[in-house]
Structure formats: C-alpha cells, structure tokens
One Martini backbone bead per residue (centre of mass of N, CA, C, O) as a GRO file, in nm:
protein
  104
    1MET     BB    1  -2.247   0.864   1.411
    2GLU     BB    2  -2.178   0.853   1.077
    3GLY     BB    3  -1.873   0.925   1.040
    4LEU     BB    4  -1.737   0.700   1.211
    5GLU     BB    5  -1.835   0.457   1.042
    6ILE     BB    6  -1.703   0.535   0.776
    7TYR     BB    7  -1.411   0.523   0.874
    8ASP     BB    8  -1.413   0.225   0.958
    9PHE     BB    9  -1.476   0.105   0.674
   10LEU     BB   10  -1.231   0.244   0.522
   11ARG     BB   11  -1.001   0.122   0.703
   12LEU     BB   12  -1.019  -0.172   0.603
   13VAL     BB   13  -0.874  -0.120   0.337
   14PHE     BB   14  -0.606  -0.030   0.456
   15ILE     BB   15  -0.549  -0.286   0.624
   16THR     BB   16  -0.549  -0.485   0.389
   17LEU     BB   17  -0.314  -0.354   0.231
   18ILE     BB   18  -0.101  -0.373   0.454
   19ILE     BB   19  -0.104  -0.680   0.489
   20SER     BB   20  -0.035  -0.756   0.194
   21LEU     BB   21   0.236  -0.596   0.181
   22PHE     BB   22   0.368  -0.742   0.421
   23ILE     BB   23   0.364  -1.027   0.299
   24ILE     BB   24   0.537  -0.954   0.053
   25SER     BB   25   0.784  -0.869   0.216
   26ILE     BB   26   0.837  -1.145   0.343
   27ILE     BB   27   0.872  -1.299   0.079
   28LEU     BB   28   1.112  -1.122  -0.029
   29LEU     BB   29   1.302  -1.176   0.233
   30ALA     BB   30   1.312  -1.453   0.168
   31LYS     BB   31   1.533  -1.692   0.058
   32LYS     BB   32   1.288  -1.908  -0.027
   33ARG     BB   33   1.067  -1.814  -0.274
   34ARG     BB   34   1.026  -1.969  -0.546
   35ASN     BB   35   0.841  -1.794  -0.741
   36LEU     BB   36   0.591  -1.642  -0.602
   37VAL     BB   37   0.714  -1.376  -0.720
   38ASN     BB   38   0.712  -1.112  -0.950
   39GLY     BB   39   0.756  -0.814  -1.100
   40PHE     BB   40   0.468  -0.776  -1.199
   41THR     BB   41   0.322  -0.832  -0.932
   42VAL     BB   42   0.458  -0.618  -0.758
   43SER     BB   43   0.385  -0.375  -0.934
   44ILE     BB   44   0.074  -0.402  -0.945
   45ILE     BB   45   0.019  -0.409  -0.640
   46SER     BB   46   0.150  -0.137  -0.575
   47ILE     BB   47  -0.014   0.044  -0.767
   48MET     BB   48  -0.300  -0.040  -0.670
   49SER     BB   49  -0.263   0.043  -0.375
   50ILE     BB   50  -0.216   0.342  -0.427
   51ILE     BB   51  -0.476   0.403  -0.582
   52VAL     BB   52  -0.688   0.301  -0.377
   53SER     BB   53  -0.589   0.472  -0.132
   54SER     BB   54  -0.620   0.752  -0.264
   55ILE     BB   55  -0.921   0.734  -0.328
   56ASN     BB   56  -1.007   0.679  -0.039
   57LEU     BB   57  -0.898   0.949   0.077
   58ILE     BB   58  -1.070   1.136  -0.100
   59ILE     BB   59  -1.346   1.030  -0.010
   60MET     BB   60  -1.306   1.104   0.290
   61GLY     BB   61  -1.294   1.409   0.236
   62TYR     BB   62  -1.578   1.442   0.115
   63ILE     BB   63  -1.733   1.331   0.358
   64ALA     BB   64  -1.625   1.534   0.567
   65ASP     BB   65  -1.737   1.783   0.419
   66GLU     BB   66  -2.045   1.706   0.410
   67LEU     BB   67  -2.051   1.643   0.746
   68ASN     BB   68  -1.874   1.841   0.909
   69LEU     BB   69  -1.587   1.715   0.947
   70ALA     BB   70  -1.301   1.600   1.030
   71GLY     BB   71  -1.022   1.480   0.964
   72ASP     BB   72  -0.817   1.180   0.912
   73VAL     BB   73  -0.511   1.094   1.036
   74ILE     BB   74  -0.491   0.783   1.029
   75SER     BB   75  -0.538   0.753   0.722
   76LEU     BB   76  -0.286   0.903   0.638
   77TYR     BB   77  -0.086   0.709   0.772
   78MET     BB   78  -0.179   0.462   0.612
   79PHE     BB   79  -0.103   0.574   0.336
   80LEU     BB   80   0.201   0.607   0.400
   81ILE     BB   81   0.249   0.307   0.453
   82ILE     BB   82   0.167   0.208   0.173
   83LEU     BB   83   0.373   0.372   0.017
   84GLY     BB   84   0.625   0.257   0.158
   85LEU     BB   85   0.575  -0.049   0.100
   86SER     BB   86   0.570  -0.028  -0.208
   87ILE     BB   87   0.856   0.084  -0.244
   88PHE     BB   88   1.000  -0.138  -0.085
   89ASN     BB   89   0.918  -0.378  -0.265
   90LEU     BB   90   1.045  -0.275  -0.524
   91PHE     BB   91   1.332  -0.245  -0.416
   92ILE     BB   92   1.379  -0.537  -0.323
   93TYR     BB   93   1.328  -0.684  -0.586
   94PHE     BB   94   1.534  -0.524  -0.774
   95LYS     BB   95   1.783  -0.580  -0.593
   96LYS     BB   96   1.771  -0.903  -0.612
   97THR     BB   97   1.743  -0.932  -0.947
   98VAL     BB   98   1.924  -0.709  -1.039
   99ILE     BB   99   2.210  -0.723  -1.247
  100LEU     BB  100   2.493  -0.542  -1.262
  101VAL     BB  101   2.676  -0.472  -1.555
  102PRO     BB  102   2.968  -0.382  -1.642
  103ASN     BB  103   3.146  -0.197  -1.848
  104LYS     BB  104   3.427  -0.261  -2.082
   0.00000   0.00000   0.00000
C-alpha cells in the first residue's frame, strides 16, 4: 500500500524533532550547561518544531483523505509530544534564567 509508506516517511520528521527537543531538554536540565543554548535558540527551535510538525500533520491528513485511508493516531500523539516538549523547554529555560526581582 502506498499510504503506509507515506506515513513511515513522514513519521521520521516527527521522530527527528522529538529527539532534538529531548536533547535540548537534557542540556537545559544539566547543571553545567555553560552557554550551550540561549533563550533565542530555545525559542526559535521550539517554535519551528511546532510549525513544522503541525504542517506535517496537516499534510498527512490531506494524503489520508486523497488515498481514502484512515487517519494516523500515532502521528497525532507524536505531535502532542513535540508540543509538550517545546513548551517544557521554554518553561525550563525561562524558569532557570529569569530572576524575578520584587518591587520595593
């Protein structure tokens, strides 16, 4: 079937994004990160990962519709993992770097 191969190739994009976001999470949680990543880098990678994975998910929906196939639940779960890791990375970075100074 054509449809199953298409899902496999598009899942590779999801898996690559999940692995890269997971590596960034490990770097952010390490105590000695020594400026490996900054706020701009974390923000851009998170936003780009969400955009690419959402476009990928929409394209998978169009392909499934054209080939009269069912939707792919695993890809939806992968998208949700990417969304969660992106938000988690942003939260961890800004929690560790932003120091809230109370007003006097």
